[in-house]
A tleap script that builds the chain and sets N, CA, C and O, in Angstrom:
source leaprc.protein.ff14SB
mol = sequence {
  NMET ARG PRO PRO PRO ALA LEU LEU ARG GLU
  PHE PRO ALA GLU ALA ARG SER ILE LEU GLY
  ASP LEU HIE TYR ASN ALA PRO ASN VAL GLN
  GLU THR CYS GLU GLN GLY GLY GLN THR LEU
  VAL THR THR GLN TYR GLY PRO TYR PRO HIE
  THR GLY ASP GLY VAL GLU VAL ARG ARG VAL
  PHE HIE LYS LEU ARG SER ALA VAL ILE GLU
  ASN PHE ASN GLU GLN PHE LYS GLY ILE PHE
  ASP GLY HIE GLY GLN VAL PRO THR LYS SER
  LEU ARG ASN THR ARG ARG PHE ALA LEU ASP
  ALA ILE LEU LEU TYR GLN LEU THR LEU LEU
  TYR ARG LEU GLN HIE ASP GLN PRO LEU ARG
  ASN GLY LEU LYS PRO CYS LEU LYS ALA CALA
}
set mol.1.N position { -24.307 70.422 37.082 }
set mol.1.CA position { -23.357 71.531 36.487 }
set mol.1.C position { -24.329 72.859 36.245 }
set mol.1.O position { -25.471 72.837 35.787 }
set mol.2.N position { -23.773 73.711 36.560 }
set mol.2.CA position { -24.699 75.002 36.721 }
set mol.2.C position { -24.432 75.289 34.953 }
set mol.2.O position { -23.493 74.935 34.240 }
set mol.3.N position { -25.566 76.003 34.658 }
set mol.3.CA position { -25.510 76.658 33.375 }
set mol.3.C position { -24.440 78.019 33.256 }
set mol.3.O position { -24.359 78.916 34.096 }
set mol.4.N position { -23.759 77.930 32.159 }
set mol.4.CA position { -22.600 78.985 31.986 }
set mol.4.C position { -23.318 80.634 32.533 }
set mol.4.O position { -22.526 81.342 33.154 }
set mol.5.N position { -24.348 81.045 32.372 }
set mol.5.CA position { -24.624 82.429 32.722 }
set mol.5.C position { -24.524 82.380 34.191 }
set mol.5.O position { -24.036 83.358 34.757 }
set mol.6.N position { -25.052 81.037 35.109 }
set mol.6.CA position { -24.938 80.982 36.506 }
set mol.6.C position { -23.510 81.435 36.940 }
set mol.6.O position { -23.271 82.384 37.686 }
set mol.7.N position { -22.595 80.600 36.353 }
set mol.7.CA position { -21.023 80.636 36.739 }
set mol.7.C position { -20.694 81.850 36.583 }
set mol.7.O position { -19.958 82.332 37.444 }
set mol.8.N position { -21.073 82.583 35.605 }
set mol.8.CA position { -20.403 83.790 34.739 }
set mol.8.C position { -21.040 85.055 35.767 }
set mol.8.O position { -20.718 86.233 35.610 }
set mol.9.N position { -22.010 84.577 36.849 }
set mol.9.CA position { -22.475 85.735 37.573 }
set mol.9.C position { -21.281 85.907 38.879 }
set mol.9.O position { -21.105 86.900 39.585 }
set mol.10.N position { -20.694 84.846 38.914 }
set mol.10.CA position { -20.223 84.713 40.195 }
set mol.10.C position { -18.218 85.255 39.760 }
set mol.10.O position { -17.305 85.416 40.570 }
set mol.11.N position { -18.185 85.380 38.384 }
set mol.11.CA position { -16.653 86.162 38.466 }
set mol.11.C position { -16.646 87.586 39.030 }
set mol.11.O position { -17.705 88.186 39.208 }
set mol.12.N position { -15.498 88.108 39.302 }
set mol.12.CA position { -15.455 89.106 40.423 }
set mol.12.C position { -15.445 90.541 38.892 }
set mol.12.O position { -14.968 90.522 37.758 }
set mol.13.N position { -16.104 91.425 39.556 }
set mol.13.CA position { -16.296 92.777 38.381 }
set mol.13.C position { -14.850 93.061 37.754 }
set mol.13.O position { -14.836 93.621 36.658 }
set mol.14.N position { -13.458 92.675 38.444 }
set mol.14.CA position { -12.728 93.390 37.917 }
set mol.14.C position { -12.184 92.024 36.595 }
set mol.14.O position { -11.279 92.160 35.772 }
set mol.15.N position { -12.751 91.249 36.715 }
set mol.15.CA position { -12.615 90.481 35.292 }
set mol.15.C position { -13.441 91.097 34.006 }
set mol.15.O position { -14.628 90.846 33.796 }
set mol.16.N position { -12.880 91.674 33.442 }
set mol.16.CA position { -13.202 92.436 32.286 }
set mol.16.C position { -13.416 91.569 30.942 }
set mol.16.O position { -14.335 91.790 30.154 }
set mol.17.N position { -12.575 90.687 30.804 }
set mol.17.CA position { -12.769 89.582 29.587 }
set mol.17.C position { -12.887 88.298 30.026 }
set mol.17.O position { -12.228 88.001 31.022 }
set mol.18.N position { -13.732 87.270 29.398 }
set mol.18.CA position { -14.330 86.170 30.159 }
set mol.18.C position { -13.495 85.242 28.455 }
set mol.18.O position { -13.806 85.696 27.354 }
set mol.19.N position { -12.899 84.500 28.515 }
set mol.19.CA position { -12.468 83.206 27.491 }
set mol.19.C position { -13.178 82.172 27.740 }
set mol.19.O position { -12.936 81.377 28.648 }
set mol.20.N position { -14.051 82.104 27.004 }
set mol.20.CA position { -14.288 80.379 26.658 }
set mol.20.C position { -14.496 79.706 25.291 }
set mol.20.O position { -14.337 80.422 24.302 }
set mol.21.N position { -14.746 78.754 25.161 }
set mol.21.CA position { -14.474 77.688 24.199 }
set mol.21.C position { -15.620 78.258 23.334 }
set mol.21.O position { -16.315 79.216 23.674 }
set mol.22.N position { -15.752 77.535 22.123 }
set mol.22.CA position { -17.101 77.797 20.998 }
set mol.22.C position { -18.208 77.471 21.522 }
set mol.22.O position { -19.202 78.023 21.050 }
set mol.23.N position { -18.380 76.597 22.522 }
set mol.23.CA position { -19.998 76.043 23.077 }
set mol.23.C position { -20.697 77.239 23.884 }
set mol.23.O position { -21.908 77.345 24.078 }
set mol.24.N position { -19.523 78.270 24.391 }
set mol.24.CA position { -19.736 79.490 25.243 }
set mol.24.C position { -20.479 80.494 24.239 }
set mol.24.O position { -21.314 81.302 24.645 }
set mol.25.N position { -20.099 80.374 22.877 }
set mol.25.CA position { -20.526 81.559 22.097 }
set mol.25.C position { -22.083 81.114 22.153 }
set mol.25.O position { -22.449 80.112 21.537 }
set mol.26.N position { -22.875 81.800 22.822 }
set mol.26.CA position { -24.431 81.548 22.725 }
set mol.26.C position { -25.096 83.018 23.354 }
set mol.26.O position { -24.578 83.671 24.260 }
set mol.27.N position { -25.974 83.256 22.863 }
set mol.27.CA position { -26.752 84.743 23.139 }
set mol.27.C position { -26.922 84.935 24.730 }
set mol.27.O position { -26.530 85.973 25.262 }
set mol.28.N position { -27.597 83.764 25.565 }
set mol.28.CA position { -27.852 83.703 26.788 }
set mol.28.C position { -26.609 83.908 27.305 }
set mol.28.O position { -26.764 84.669 28.261 }
set mol.29.N position { -25.084 83.543 27.138 }
set mol.29.CA position { -24.157 83.644 27.559 }
set mol.29.C position { -23.317 84.989 27.271 }
set mol.29.O position { -22.494 85.362 28.107 }
set mol.30.N position { -23.519 85.676 26.148 }
set mol.30.CA position { -23.347 86.793 25.674 }
set mol.30.C position { -23.675 88.089 26.437 }
set mol.30.O position { -22.975 89.059 26.729 }
set mol.31.N position { -25.323 87.708 26.729 }
set mol.31.CA position { -26.221 88.548 27.507 }
set mol.31.C position { -25.691 88.732 28.711 }
set mol.31.O position { -25.490 89.886 29.091 }
set mol.32.N position { -25.448 87.906 29.328 }
set mol.32.CA position { -24.745 87.948 30.727 }
set mol.32.C position { -23.561 88.579 31.278 }
set mol.32.O position { -23.304 89.247 32.280 }
set mol.33.N position { -22.807 88.047 30.074 }
set mol.33.CA position { -21.073 89.277 29.860 }
set mol.33.C position { -21.789 90.442 30.015 }
set mol.33.O position { -21.711 90.996 31.111 }
set mol.34.N position { -22.683 91.086 28.883 }
set mol.34.CA position { -22.804 92.174 28.708 }
set mol.34.C position { -23.210 93.021 29.818 }
set mol.34.O position { -22.816 94.164 30.053 }
set mol.35.N position { -24.377 92.045 30.727 }
set mol.35.CA position { -24.729 93.076 31.854 }
set mol.35.C position { -24.133 93.407 32.924 }
set mol.35.O position { -24.347 94.359 33.675 }
set mol.36.N position { -23.094 92.288 32.991 }
set mol.36.CA position { -22.007 92.350 33.776 }
set mol.36.C position { -20.463 93.502 33.456 }
set mol.36.O position { -19.363 93.719 33.963 }
set mol.37.N position { -21.040 93.828 32.654 }
set mol.37.CA position { -19.945 94.869 31.912 }
set mol.37.C position { -18.868 94.012 31.664 }
set mol.37.O position { -17.790 94.342 32.157 }
set mol.38.N position { -18.942 92.692 30.820 }
set mol.38.CA position { -17.815 92.262 30.649 }
set mol.38.C position { -17.844 91.856 28.945 }
set mol.38.O position { -18.720 92.135 28.126 }
set mol.39.N position { -16.580 91.110 28.743 }
set mol.39.CA position { -16.340 91.207 27.312 }
set mol.39.C position { -16.410 89.284 26.911 }
set mol.39.O position { -15.519 88.460 27.116 }
set mol.40.N position { -17.386 89.123 26.479 }
set mol.40.CA position { -16.984 87.586 26.042 }
set mol.40.C position { -16.181 87.352 24.428 }
set mol.40.O position { -16.455 87.741 23.292 }
set mol.41.N position { -15.030 86.483 25.041 }
set mol.41.CA position { -13.984 86.446 24.307 }
set mol.41.C position { -14.097 84.820 23.697 }
set mol.41.O position { -13.413 84.147 24.468 }
set mol.42.N position { -14.492 84.213 22.973 }
set mol.42.CA position { -14.946 83.000 22.232 }
set mol.42.C position { -14.285 82.835 20.538 }
set mol.42.O position { -13.924 83.691 19.730 }
set mol.43.N position { -14.320 81.712 20.488 }
set mol.43.CA position { -14.173 81.212 19.054 }
set mol.43.C position { -15.321 81.370 18.359 }
set mol.43.O position { -16.438 81.257 18.862 }
set mol.44.N position { -15.113 81.611 17.291 }
set mol.44.CA position { -16.281 82.025 16.320 }
set mol.44.C position { -16.778 80.888 15.246 }
set mol.44.O position { -16.045 80.009 14.792 }
set mol.45.N position { -18.146 81.071 14.932 }
set mol.45.CA position { -18.541 79.882 14.236 }
set mol.45.C position { -18.177 80.672 12.570 }
set mol.45.O position { -17.998 81.861 12.304 }
set mol.46.N position { -18.169 79.668 11.833 }
set mol.46.CA position { -18.036 79.868 10.725 }
set mol.46.C position { -16.535 79.451 9.715 }
set mol.46.O position { -15.553 78.932 10.247 }
set mol.47.N position { -16.576 79.706 8.559 }
set mol.47.CA position { -15.097 79.504 7.881 }
set mol.47.C position { -14.190 80.396 8.318 }
set mol.47.O position { -14.592 81.469 8.769 }
set mol.48.N position { -12.741 80.089 8.256 }
set mol.48.CA position { -11.668 80.762 8.820 }
set mol.48.C position { -11.170 81.172 7.294 }
set mol.48.O position { -11.350 80.463 6.304 }
set mol.49.N position { -10.337 82.792 7.305 }
set mol.49.CA position { -9.994 83.451 8.806 }
set mol.49.C position { -11.145 84.175 8.938 }
set mol.49.O position { -11.838 84.473 7.965 }
set mol.50.N position { -11.519 84.617 10.558 }
set mol.50.CA position { -12.357 85.474 10.926 }
set mol.50.C position { -11.856 86.793 10.237 }
set mol.50.O position { -10.718 86.819 9.769 }
set mol.51.N position { -12.685 87.897 10.163 }
set mol.51.CA position { -12.396 89.262 10.291 }
set mol.51.C position { -13.020 90.151 10.894 }
set mol.51.O position { -12.780 91.356 10.815 }
set mol.52.N position { -14.069 89.515 11.695 }
set mol.52.CA position { -14.875 90.135 12.666 }
set mol.52.C position { -13.812 91.022 13.296 }
set mol.52.O position { -12.620 91.153 13.020 }
set mol.53.N position { -14.945 91.869 14.666 }
set mol.53.CA position { -14.244 92.807 15.775 }
set mol.53.C position { -14.032 91.612 16.389 }
set mol.53.O position { -14.805 90.656 16.334 }
set mol.54.N position { -12.553 91.665 17.221 }
set mol.54.CA position { -12.097 91.144 17.778 }
set mol.54.C position { -11.123 90.025 17.465 }
set mol.54.O position { -10.452 89.314 18.213 }
set mol.55.N position { -11.213 90.062 16.398 }
set mol.55.CA position { -10.381 88.528 15.940 }
set mol.55.C position { -9.240 88.601 16.318 }
set mol.55.O position { -8.822 87.477 16.597 }
set mol.56.N position { -8.155 89.759 16.546 }
set mol.56.CA position { -6.950 89.661 16.839 }
set mol.56.C position { -6.986 89.066 18.218 }
set mol.56.O position { -6.334 88.067 18.522 }
set mol.57.N position { -8.019 89.921 19.297 }
set mol.57.CA position { -7.810 89.643 20.656 }
set mol.57.C position { -8.055 88.153 20.835 }
set mol.57.O position { -7.269 87.480 21.502 }
set mol.58.N position { -9.265 87.552 20.179 }
set mol.58.CA position { -9.385 86.213 20.191 }
set mol.58.C position { -8.210 85.361 19.903 }
set mol.58.O position { -7.932 84.350 20.547 }
set mol.59.N position { -7.523 85.833 18.879 }
set mol.59.CA position { -6.286 85.151 18.443 }
set mol.59.C position { -5.163 85.150 19.728 }
set mol.59.O position { -4.742 84.015 19.952 }
set mol.60.N position { -4.855 85.731 20.214 }
set mol.60.CA position { -3.800 86.232 21.087 }
set mol.60.C position { -4.536 85.458 22.555 }
set mol.60.O position { -3.846 84.927 23.424 }
set mol.61.N position { -5.624 85.509 22.586 }
set mol.61.CA position { -6.025 84.859 24.025 }
set mol.61.C position { -5.840 83.223 23.927 }
set mol.61.O position { -5.344 82.480 24.774 }
set mol.62.N position { -6.347 82.911 22.736 }
set mol.62.CA position { -6.294 81.574 22.419 }
set mol.62.C position { -4.881 80.851 22.243 }
set mol.62.O position { -4.604 79.688 22.536 }
set mol.63.N position { -4.177 81.691 21.772 }
set mol.63.CA position { -2.646 81.394 21.752 }
set mol.63.C position { -2.074 80.820 22.980 }
set mol.63.O position { -1.650 79.723 23.345 }
set mol.64.N position { -2.246 82.101 23.515 }
set mol.64.CA position { -1.859 81.657 25.505 }
set mol.64.C position { -2.560 80.613 25.869 }
set mol.64.O position { -2.032 79.587 26.299 }
set mol.65.N position { -3.722 80.761 25.743 }
set mol.65.CA position { -4.727 79.408 26.441 }
set mol.65.C position { -4.333 77.738 26.156 }
set mol.65.O position { -4.390 76.732 26.863 }
set mol.66.N position { -3.834 78.048 24.508 }
set mol.66.CA position { -3.365 76.762 24.322 }
set mol.66.C position { -2.002 76.082 25.014 }
set mol.66.O position { -1.834 75.011 25.599 }
set mol.67.N position { -1.172 77.105 24.708 }
set mol.67.CA position { 0.168 76.761 25.455 }
set mol.67.C position { 0.056 76.464 26.767 }
set mol.67.O position { 0.731 75.558 27.257 }
set mol.68.N position { -0.888 77.259 27.555 }
set mol.68.CA position { -0.710 76.991 28.935 }
set mol.68.C position { -1.494 75.542 29.350 }
set mol.68.O position { -1.156 74.912 30.352 }
set mol.69.N position { -2.546 75.116 28.483 }
set mol.69.CA position { -3.195 73.993 28.741 }
set mol.69.C position { -2.355 73.060 28.198 }
set mol.69.O position { -1.983 72.234 29.031 }
set mol.70.N position { -1.834 72.867 26.856 }
set mol.70.CA position { -0.706 71.777 26.670 }
set mol.70.C position { 0.244 71.526 27.459 }
set mol.70.O position { 0.515 70.346 27.681 }
set mol.71.N position { 1.025 72.625 28.111 }
set mol.71.CA position { 2.166 72.450 28.953 }
set mol.71.C position { 1.430 71.804 30.203 }
set mol.71.O position { 2.018 70.841 30.694 }
set mol.72.N position { 0.223 72.190 30.799 }
set mol.72.CA position { -0.101 71.706 32.191 }
set mol.72.C position { -0.764 70.258 31.846 }
set mol.72.O position { -0.648 69.372 32.692 }
set mol.73.N position { -1.526 69.962 30.503 }
set mol.73.CA position { -1.714 68.440 30.265 }
set mol.73.C position { -0.621 67.702 30.078 }
set mol.73.O position { -0.873 66.497 30.034 }
set mol.74.N position { 0.698 68.036 29.930 }
set mol.74.CA position { 1.999 67.246 29.428 }
set mol.74.C position { 2.720 67.056 30.787 }
set mol.74.O position { 3.515 66.121 30.882 }
set mol.75.N position { 2.504 67.866 31.834 }
set mol.75.CA position { 3.336 67.732 32.757 }
set mol.75.C position { 2.470 66.696 33.845 }
set mol.75.O position { 2.877 65.737 34.501 }
set mol.76.N position { 1.034 67.348 33.736 }
set mol.76.CA position { 0.356 66.442 34.380 }
set mol.76.C position { 0.282 64.697 34.318 }
set mol.76.O position { 0.166 63.794 35.147 }
set mol.77.N position { 0.413 64.798 32.909 }
set mol.77.CA position { 0.468 63.418 32.076 }
set mol.77.C position { 1.645 62.483 32.509 }
set mol.77.O position { 1.625 61.265 32.687 }
set mol.78.N position { 2.877 63.548 32.654 }
set mol.78.CA position { 4.162 62.890 32.856 }
set mol.78.C position { 4.347 62.654 34.319 }
set mol.78.O position { 5.268 61.890 34.605 }
set mol.79.N position { 3.480 63.285 35.543 }
set mol.79.CA position { 3.655 63.227 36.474 }
set mol.79.C position { 2.628 62.047 37.238 }
set mol.79.O position { 2.846 61.519 38.329 }
set mol.80.N position { 1.804 61.875 36.601 }
set mol.80.CA position { 0.895 60.735 36.803 }
set mol.80.C position { 0.769 59.456 35.830 }
set mol.80.O position { -0.109 58.611 36.007 }
set mol.81.N position { 1.541 59.393 34.981 }
set mol.81.CA position { 1.926 58.338 33.793 }
set mol.81.C position { 0.448 58.173 33.257 }
set mol.81.O position { -0.311 57.213 33.390 }
set mol.82.N position { 0.240 59.458 32.573 }
set mol.82.CA position { -1.298 59.425 32.047 }
set mol.82.C position { -0.713 58.965 30.635 }
set mol.82.O position { -1.613 59.061 29.800 }
set mol.83.N position { 0.184 58.614 30.209 }
set mol.83.CA position { 0.400 58.662 28.631 }
set mol.83.C position { 0.090 57.173 28.407 }
set mol.83.O position { 0.260 56.847 27.232 }
set mol.84.N position { -0.270 56.298 29.122 }
set mol.84.CA position { -0.295 55.210 29.101 }
set mol.84.C position { -1.846 54.822 29.525 }
set mol.84.O position { -2.856 55.524 29.576 }
set mol.85.N position { -1.629 53.432 29.808 }
set mol.85.CA position { -3.371 52.998 30.641 }
set mol.85.C position { -3.303 53.093 32.224 }
set mol.85.O position { -2.468 52.630 33.001 }
set mol.86.N position { -4.379 53.797 32.438 }
set mol.86.CA position { -4.465 54.191 34.301 }
set mol.86.C position { -4.997 52.856 35.204 }
set mol.86.O position { -5.724 51.962 34.772 }
set mol.87.N position { -4.510 52.950 36.401 }
set mol.87.CA position { -4.376 51.804 36.796 }
set mol.87.C position { -5.828 51.327 37.333 }
set mol.87.O position { -5.961 50.604 38.320 }
set mol.88.N position { -6.839 51.800 36.596 }
set mol.88.CA position { -8.271 51.440 37.169 }
set mol.88.C position { -9.017 50.623 36.106 }
set mol.88.O position { -8.649 50.514 34.937 }
set mol.89.N position { -10.205 50.013 36.695 }
set mol.89.CA position { -10.984 49.391 35.667 }
set mol.89.C position { -12.441 50.386 36.519 }
set mol.89.O position { -12.533 50.797 37.676 }
set mol.90.N position { -13.309 50.483 35.449 }
set mol.90.CA position { -14.586 51.328 35.427 }
set mol.90.C position { -14.307 52.587 35.112 }
set mol.90.O position { -13.261 53.198 35.335 }
set mol.91.N position { -15.609 53.086 34.403 }
set mol.91.CA position { -15.306 54.707 34.131 }
set mol.91.C position { -15.711 55.206 36.053 }
set mol.91.O position { -14.960 56.026 36.582 }
set mol.92.N position { -16.210 54.958 36.397 }
set mol.92.CA position { -16.284 55.493 37.901 }
set mol.92.C position { -14.883 55.678 38.837 }
set mol.92.O position { -14.618 56.630 39.572 }
set mol.93.N position { -14.149 54.583 38.604 }
set mol.93.CA position { -13.217 54.067 39.120 }
set mol.93.C position { -12.101 55.108 38.322 }
set mol.93.O position { -11.183 55.635 38.951 }
set mol.94.N position { -12.258 55.274 37.210 }
set mol.94.CA position { -10.961 56.181 36.380 }
set mol.94.C position { -11.103 57.660 36.885 }
set mol.94.O position { -10.202 58.376 37.320 }
set mol.95.N position { -12.695 58.020 36.703 }
set mol.95.CA position { -13.102 59.206 37.224 }
set mol.95.C position { -12.562 59.175 38.753 }
set mol.95.O position { -11.473 59.731 38.892 }
set mol.96.N position { -12.896 58.852 39.433 }
set mol.96.CA position { -12.075 59.084 40.971 }
set mol.96.C position { -10.500 58.835 40.753 }
set mol.96.O position { -9.731 59.342 41.570 }
set mol.97.N position { -10.053 58.171 39.821 }
set mol.97.CA position { -8.555 58.249 39.900 }
set mol.97.C position { -7.926 59.926 39.730 }
set mol.97.O position { -7.122 60.573 40.401 }
set mol.98.N position { -8.773 60.254 38.423 }
set mol.98.CA position { -8.543 61.457 38.278 }
set mol.98.C position { -8.385 62.504 38.599 }
set mol.98.O position { -7.547 63.349 38.283 }
set mol.99.N position { -9.778 62.503 39.725 }
set mol.99.CA position { -10.198 63.737 40.440 }
set mol.99.C position { -9.200 63.775 41.644 }
set mol.99.O position { -8.864 64.805 42.228 }
set mol.100.N position { -8.700 62.288 41.982 }
set mol.100.CA position { -8.084 62.207 43.052 }
set mol.100.C position { -6.374 63.010 42.744 }
set mol.100.O position { -5.649 63.652 43.503 }
set mol.101.N position { -6.243 62.676 41.553 }
set mol.101.CA position { -4.700 63.146 40.919 }
set mol.101.C position { -4.730 64.467 41.126 }
set mol.101.O position { -3.822 65.069 41.698 }
set mol.102.N position { -6.201 65.226 40.492 }
set mol.102.CA position { -6.006 66.760 40.355 }
set mol.102.C position { -5.904 66.993 41.724 }
set mol.102.O position { -4.801 67.455 42.014 }
set mol.103.N position { -6.768 66.817 42.816 }
set mol.103.CA position { -6.811 67.233 44.516 }
set mol.103.C position { -5.351 67.381 44.488 }
set mol.103.O position { -4.788 68.410 44.115 }
set mol.104.N position { -4.612 66.060 44.994 }
set mol.104.CA position { -3.107 65.681 45.008 }
set mol.104.C position { -2.620 66.916 44.309 }
set mol.104.O position { -2.424 67.875 45.055 }
set mol.105.N position { -2.404 67.076 43.137 }
set mol.105.CA position { -1.753 68.056 42.782 }
set mol.105.C position { -1.625 69.709 42.900 }
set mol.105.O position { -0.655 70.465 42.844 }
set mol.106.N position { -3.326 69.963 43.128 }
set mol.106.CA position { -3.490 71.228 43.566 }
set mol.106.C position { -3.025 71.632 45.070 }
set mol.106.O position { -2.756 72.750 45.510 }
set mol.107.N position { -3.015 70.178 45.815 }
set mol.107.CA position { -2.848 70.831 47.213 }
set mol.107.C position { -1.315 70.702 47.219 }
set mol.107.O position { -0.888 71.608 47.934 }
set mol.108.N position { -0.529 70.125 46.835 }
set mol.108.CA position { 0.763 69.752 46.478 }
set mol.108.C position { 1.021 71.570 45.912 }
set mol.108.O position { 1.835 72.202 46.584 }
set mol.109.N position { 0.730 71.886 45.411 }
set mol.109.CA position { 1.267 73.050 44.511 }
set mol.109.C position { 0.960 74.262 45.421 }
set mol.109.O position { 1.648 75.282 45.374 }
set mol.110.N position { -0.218 74.101 46.346 }
set mol.110.CA position { -0.560 75.166 47.633 }
set mol.110.C position { 0.833 75.101 48.918 }
set mol.110.O position { 1.553 75.961 49.424 }
set mol.111.N position { 0.723 73.838 49.042 }
set mol.111.CA position { 1.878 73.502 50.088 }
set mol.111.C position { 3.105 74.083 49.784 }
set mol.111.O position { 3.760 74.581 50.699 }
set mol.112.N position { 3.638 74.101 48.305 }
set mol.112.CA position { 4.886 74.440 47.935 }
set mol.112.C position { 5.047 75.920 48.023 }
set mol.112.O position { 6.006 76.413 48.618 }
set mol.113.N position { 3.876 76.835 47.282 }
set mol.113.CA position { 3.436 78.034 47.475 }
set mol.113.C position { 3.368 78.667 48.686 }
set mol.113.O position { 3.891 79.781 48.720 }
set mol.114.N position { 2.691 78.115 50.031 }
set mol.114.CA position { 3.029 78.380 51.081 }
set mol.114.C position { 4.269 78.360 51.475 }
set mol.114.O position { 4.554 79.329 52.178 }
set mol.115.N position { 5.313 77.446 51.242 }
set mol.115.CA position { 6.494 76.988 51.899 }
set mol.115.C position { 7.659 77.999 51.084 }
set mol.115.O position { 8.865 77.984 51.333 }
set mol.116.N position { 7.149 78.660 50.306 }
set mol.116.CA position { 8.369 79.472 49.132 }
set mol.116.C position { 9.134 78.560 48.466 }
set mol.116.O position { 10.339 78.726 48.280 }
set mol.117.N position { 8.359 77.361 47.995 }
set mol.117.CA position { 9.571 76.016 47.385 }
set mol.117.C position { 8.825 76.779 45.680 }
set mol.117.O position { 7.872 77.517 45.430 }
set mol.118.N position { 9.909 76.079 44.834 }
set mol.118.CA position { 9.450 76.074 43.773 }
set mol.118.C position { 8.313 75.518 43.111 }
set mol.118.O position { 8.392 74.290 43.056 }
set mol.119.N position { 7.134 76.063 42.515 }
set mol.119.CA position { 6.126 75.262 41.877 }
set mol.119.C position { 6.695 74.343 40.764 }
set mol.119.O position { 5.822 73.494 40.579 }
set mol.120.N position { 7.471 74.166 40.148 }
set mol.120.CA position { 7.714 73.094 39.215 }
set mol.120.C position { 8.763 72.279 39.590 }
set mol.120.O position { 8.541 71.072 39.678 }
set mol.121.N position { 10.005 72.765 39.859 }
set mol.121.CA position { 10.999 72.278 40.029 }
set mol.121.C position { 11.048 71.253 41.143 }
set mol.121.O position { 10.904 71.688 42.286 }
set mol.122.N position { 11.230 69.960 40.974 }
set mol.122.CA position { 10.668 68.913 42.047 }
set mol.122.C position { 9.483 68.675 42.231 }
set mol.122.O position { 9.100 68.171 43.287 }
set mol.123.N position { 8.883 68.904 41.509 }
set mol.123.CA position { 7.358 68.863 41.921 }
set mol.123.C position { 6.984 67.479 41.537 }
set mol.123.O position { 5.987 67.034 42.105 }
set mol.124.N position { 7.477 66.853 40.841 }
set mol.124.CA position { 7.050 64.912 40.466 }
set mol.124.C position { 7.415 64.050 41.690 }
set mol.124.O position { 6.621 63.196 42.085 }
set mol.125.N position { 9.075 64.335 42.542 }
set mol.125.CA position { 9.463 63.683 43.133 }
set mol.125.C position { 8.501 63.754 44.266 }
set mol.125.O position { 8.133 62.763 44.898 }
set mol.126.N position { 8.020 65.259 44.545 }
set mol.126.CA position { 7.359 65.447 45.761 }
set mol.126.C position { 6.022 64.781 45.339 }
set mol.126.O position { 5.468 64.339 46.345 }
set mol.127.N position { 5.617 64.652 44.698 }
set mol.127.CA position { 4.082 63.958 44.414 }
set mol.127.C position { 4.308 62.542 44.366 }
set mol.127.O position { 3.318 61.920 44.751 }
set mol.128.N position { 5.215 61.869 44.046 }
set mol.128.CA position { 5.626 60.270 44.114 }
set mol.128.C position { 5.642 60.189 45.571 }
set mol.128.O position { 5.045 59.233 46.066 }
set mol.129.N position { 6.281 61.109 46.429 }
set mol.129.CA position { 6.164 60.567 48.036 }
set mol.129.C position { 5.188 60.658 48.879 }
set mol.129.O position { 5.070 60.115 49.977 }
set mol.130.N position { 4.202 61.653 48.102 }
set mol.130.CA position { 2.606 61.896 48.725 }
set mol.130.C position { 2.425 60.546 48.474 }
set mol.130.O position { 1.348 60.009 48.731 }
savepdb mol mol.pdb
quit
């Protein structure tokens, strides 16, 4: 996996704010964002409540991010029966199963988008039929 600064250089110039988790709150990542004219928005170290610059922006971004990720996780687990035990044995096979599920999910969304179908309504039966 490439380090965060290498990935950040690939962001388009239009991306003015970069949202990241706590481990992206590092001097090299901050410097790369500043060089690209972008603002790094990450969780801050230290006790809560934070009072420094950008605290309200971080709060809004992380609330939105959390809602989106949690909704996706729940939908994904519901579609692929991820609340129970996966139908694989060994870490390698479980990783393969997860990556295959993600690829199938993304290809199905792309197909539905290209055919003007709703992205969420009827998604589970569509994926189960694949």
